[in-house]
C-alpha positions as CSV (number, residue, x, y, z in Angstrom):
1,M,61.0,15.0,232.5
2,T,58.6,16.3,230.0
3,A,55.3,18.4,230.5
4,E,52.9,15.3,229.6
5,E,55.3,13.3,232.6
6,Y,55.0,15.6,235.0
7,K,50.8,16.3,234.4
8,R,50.5,11.9,234.7
9,M,51.9,12.4,237.8
10,I,50.9,14.8,239.5
11,D,47.3,13.7,238.4
12,A,47.6,10.6,239.7
13,A,48.3,11.5,242.8
14,L,46.0,14.0,243.4
15,G,43.5,10.5,242.1
16,E,44.1,8.9,245.6
17,S,43.3,12.0,247.3
18,F,40.1,12.2,249.9
19,R,39.4,8.0,248.6
20,G,39.6,7.5,252.4
21,A,36.4,9.6,252.8
22,K,34.0,6.8,251.0
23,G,31.5,5.2,253.5
24,M,32.6,8.2,255.8
25,S,29.6,10.3,256.7
26,F,31.6,13.5,255.2
27,E,31.5,11.4,251.8
28,G,29.5,14.2,250.1
29,L,31.9,16.6,251.1
30,A,34.8,14.8,249.7
31,E,32.8,13.7,246.6
32,A,32.3,17.8,245.8
33,M,36.5,18.4,246.7
34,R,36.9,16.0,244.0
35,Y,35.4,16.7,241.5
36,S,36.9,20.0,241.1
37,L,40.3,18.8,241.6
38,L,39.8,15.7,239.4
39,A,38.1,18.1,236.9
40,G,41.5,18.9,234.6
41,G,43.5,21.4,234.1
42,K,46.7,22.0,233.0
43,R,48.3,21.7,236.3
44,I,51.0,24.4,235.5
45,R,51.6,25.7,239.2
46,P,52.4,21.4,240.6
47,M,54.6,21.8,237.4
48,L,56.1,24.2,237.7
49,L,56.8,23.5,241.5
50,L,58.8,20.0,240.6
51,E,60.5,21.1,237.9
52,F,62.1,23.8,239.7
53,C,62.6,21.4,243.0
54,R,64.3,18.9,240.0
55,I,66.7,22.1,238.9
56,C,67.7,22.4,242.5
57,G,69.1,18.9,242.8
58,G,65.9,18.2,245.0
59,D,63.6,15.0,245.0
60,V,60.7,15.3,242.7
61,E,58.5,11.9,244.0
62,A,59.5,13.5,248.1
63,A,58.2,16.8,246.7
64,L,54.9,15.4,245.0
65,P,52.5,15.8,247.9
66,V,54.0,19.9,248.4
67,A,52.3,19.7,244.5
68,C,49.6,18.1,245.0
69,G,48.9,21.0,247.6
70,I,49.4,24.0,245.7
71,E,46.8,22.7,243.2
72,M,44.5,21.6,245.8
73,L,44.4,25.1,247.2
74,H,44.8,26.4,243.6
75,T,41.3,25.0,243.2
76,Y,39.7,26.2,246.2
77,S,40.0,29.9,244.5
78,L,38.2,28.3,241.3
79,I,35.6,26.7,243.1
80,H,35.5,30.1,245.3
81,D,35.9,32.8,241.7
82,D,32.4,30.8,240.6
83,L,29.8,31.1,243.7
84,P,27.0,33.4,242.9
85,C,28.4,35.8,245.5
86,M,31.6,35.9,243.7
87,D,31.6,35.6,239.7
88,N,28.6,34.0,239.7
89,D,29.8,31.7,236.8
90,T,28.3,28.4,235.2
91,L,30.7,26.7,233.6
92,R,34.6,25.4,234.4
93,R,36.6,23.4,232.2
94,G,33.8,22.9,230.3
95,R,31.9,21.4,232.9
96,P,29.5,23.0,235.2
97,T,30.8,24.8,238.1
98,N,30.3,23.3,241.6
99,H,28.3,25.2,243.2
100,V,26.0,23.9,240.4
101,V,26.2,20.2,240.9
102,F,26.1,20.1,244.8
103,G,25.0,23.2,246.1
104,E,26.6,26.7,247.0
105,C,27.2,25.8,250.6
106,V,28.1,22.5,249.6
107,A,30.7,24.3,246.8
108,T,31.8,26.8,249.8
109,L,32.5,23.6,252.3
110,A,34.7,22.7,249.8
111,G,36.6,25.1,249.0
112,D,37.2,25.8,252.4
113,A,38.2,21.9,253.0
114,L,40.7,22.1,249.9
115,Q,42.7,25.2,250.9
116,A,42.8,23.3,254.5
117,E,43.9,20.2,253.1
118,A,46.2,22.0,250.8
119,F,48.2,23.5,254.1
120,A,48.2,19.2,255.3
121,S,49.8,17.8,252.6
122,I,52.4,20.0,252.4
123,L,53.4,19.2,256.1
124,R,53.0,16.0,255.7
125,A,55.9,15.4,252.7
126,D,58.8,13.3,253.3
127,L,61.0,16.6,253.4
128,P,62.8,17.8,256.2
129,A,60.9,20.2,258.8
130,G,62.5,23.3,257.0
131,R,61.4,22.9,253.6
132,R,58.6,21.8,254.6
133,A,57.9,25.3,257.0
134,E,58.4,27.4,254.2
135,C,56.6,25.9,251.5
136,A,53.4,26.6,253.3
137,E,54.3,29.7,254.3
138,A,55.3,30.8,250.9
139,L,51.6,29.3,250.1
140,A,50.1,31.0,253.0
141,D,51.9,34.6,251.6
142,A,50.2,34.0,248.2
143,A,46.9,33.3,249.6
144,G,46.0,35.4,252.3
145,I,45.4,39.1,252.4
146,D,48.4,40.2,250.6
147,G,47.9,37.4,248.1
148,M,44.9,36.2,245.7
149,C,42.1,37.0,248.6
150,G,43.8,40.8,249.0
151,G,43.7,40.5,244.9
152,Q,39.9,39.2,244.9
153,Y,38.9,42.2,247.9
154,L,40.4,44.7,245.5
155,D,39.0,43.2,242.1
156,M,35.4,43.5,243.6
157,L,36.2,47.1,245.1
158,G,36.9,48.2,241.5
159,E,33.9,46.6,240.0
160,G,31.8,49.4,237.7
161,K,34.5,51.8,238.2
162,T,37.8,52.6,235.6
163,L,41.0,51.1,236.3
164,T,44.1,52.9,235.7
165,E,46.8,50.7,234.6
166,E,48.7,50.8,237.9
167,E,45.7,49.6,239.4
168,L,44.4,46.5,237.3
169,T,47.7,45.2,237.3
170,D,47.9,45.5,241.3
171,I,44.5,43.3,241.5
172,N,46.5,40.8,238.8
173,S,49.8,40.4,240.1
174,R,47.9,39.1,243.5
175,K,45.1,37.1,242.4
176,T,46.8,35.6,239.2
177,G,50.7,35.8,239.8
178,A,51.3,35.3,244.0
179,L,50.5,31.8,242.8
180,L,52.6,31.0,240.3
181,I,55.4,32.7,241.9
182,A,54.7,31.1,244.9
183,A,54.7,27.5,243.0
184,C,58.4,28.7,241.9
185,R,59.8,29.8,245.2
186,M,57.9,26.4,247.2
187,G,59.9,24.1,244.3
188,V,63.2,25.6,244.8
189,A,62.5,25.5,248.8
190,A,61.6,21.5,248.2
191,G,64.8,21.3,246.5
192,G,67.5,22.6,249.0
193,G,68.1,25.5,246.4
194,S,70.3,28.8,247.2
195,E,68.7,32.6,247.7
196,A,70.1,33.5,244.3
197,Q,68.0,30.3,242.9
198,K,64.9,31.4,244.9
199,E,65.2,35.4,243.8
200,A,65.6,33.6,240.2
201,A,62.7,31.6,240.0
202,M,60.4,34.4,241.7
203,Q,61.0,36.4,239.5
204,Y,60.4,34.0,236.5
205,G,56.9,33.8,237.7
206,A,56.4,36.9,238.4
207,A,56.8,37.3,234.4
208,I,54.9,34.0,233.4
209,G,52.2,35.2,235.7
210,A,51.7,39.1,234.5
211,A,52.0,37.3,230.7
212,F,49.2,34.7,231.8
213,Q,46.9,36.9,233.1
214,L,47.6,39.5,229.5
215,R,46.8,35.9,227.4
216,D,43.5,35.4,229.8
217,D,42.6,38.6,228.9
218,M,43.0,38.8,225.0
219,L,41.1,34.8,225.2
220,D,38.3,36.4,226.7
221,V,37.9,38.0,223.4
222,I,39.7,36.0,220.4
223,G,39.3,32.4,221.7
224,T,36.2,30.3,221.8
225,E,34.0,28.6,224.5
226,Q,35.2,24.9,223.4
227,E,38.4,25.9,223.4
228,L,38.2,27.5,226.7
229,G,35.7,25.1,228.4
230,K,33.4,28.3,229.4
231,P,32.1,31.7,228.1
232,I,33.5,33.9,226.3
233,G,33.2,37.9,226.0
234,S,32.0,37.8,229.6
235,D,34.6,40.8,230.5
236,A,33.3,43.1,228.6
237,E,29.3,42.0,228.8
238,E,30.3,42.5,232.7
239,K,32.6,45.7,231.9
240,K,35.3,44.3,233.7
241,N,38.0,45.9,234.2
242,T,40.9,44.1,231.8
243,Y,44.2,44.7,229.6
244,M,42.3,44.6,226.6
245,A,40.2,47.7,227.0
246,I,43.1,49.2,227.7
247,Y,45.8,48.1,225.8
248,G,43.9,46.5,222.4
249,A,45.2,42.8,221.2
250,E,48.1,43.7,219.4
251,R,49.8,45.6,222.4
252,C,48.9,42.6,224.7
253,A,50.5,40.2,222.2
254,Q,53.8,42.9,222.1
255,M,53.7,43.2,226.6
256,I,53.4,39.1,226.3
257,E,56.1,39.1,223.7
258,K,58.2,41.0,226.2
259,L,57.1,39.7,229.4
260,T,58.0,35.8,228.0
261,T,62.1,37.0,227.0
262,R,62.2,37.9,230.8
263,A,61.3,35.1,232.2
264,K,63.9,33.2,230.3
265,D,66.5,35.5,230.3
266,V,66.3,35.6,234.7
267,L,67.1,31.9,234.9
268,R,70.1,31.6,232.6
269,D,72.8,32.7,234.7
270,V,71.1,30.8,238.1
271,F,70.2,27.3,236.6
272,A,72.2,25.3,234.8
273,D,68.5,22.8,233.0
274,T,66.4,25.5,231.6
275,A,64.9,23.9,228.9
276,F,61.6,22.7,230.2
277,L,61.0,26.2,232.2
278,C,61.8,28.2,229.0
279,A,59.5,25.8,226.5
280,L,56.7,25.9,228.9
281,A,57.1,30.3,229.1
282,D,57.0,29.5,225.2
283,S,54.2,27.8,225.4
284,L,52.2,30.0,227.5
285,A,52.3,32.6,226.0
286,V,50.6,31.4,222.7
287,R,48.2,29.2,224.7
288,T,44.3,28.4,223.3
289,N,42.9,28.3,226.6
């Protein structure tokens, strides 16, 4: 399956989310949730999950609710990241952010509800109970105190300070890397893959996650607002700790190339079909948004 086919499948499934709220007393909350969930995006995490499921011999259709779950959780994190108490961003994917449209309280609740619905989607999937449980555990690990939330906490503590390379990597491995690693791990779990496949998938996720953050930091300097769908130059303006500030563009590009090669290498001896995942790693290394 191609990336475009995966994206169409994922978008169609997400489009059915929370339709049942129409006419209900909480319809406005569902509208806010759908606003961000259906705002576009590359759908990298659900795509990774479905492809790892496929190459492990699993049923992609049965794993689709799990893929939707990880995208719901990712969307929750974006809504909360944009809130005035966090990054206070007003533009996301070329559209006003959730709190700008619906207000801060509704946006906060929309993120909270999406996080809960993410686990509900996984646990309702037509997969063996053990696989569903492992997927839910992997997502909880990635989202919680030792994952995204912990990373966001460390990021806030680091504001106004000059961080070391190790400190910055610790933050980014949680904020960005944890959910990409979880997507790969969950795909293997959903497909009934082996422990060796799970380990290789997680190493792949870690490598592309690190490369993804490096590229993000580069794009905030060399990208355009039109391509990114959000303001550029905000990292420097807010004096944020970034890889660009530490290394500069040339070194960042070299590191991305090395990490992308590593990501592809860890798959070769474990999976028979790695063409899609290798092509995806290459495309992420040179993305412009």
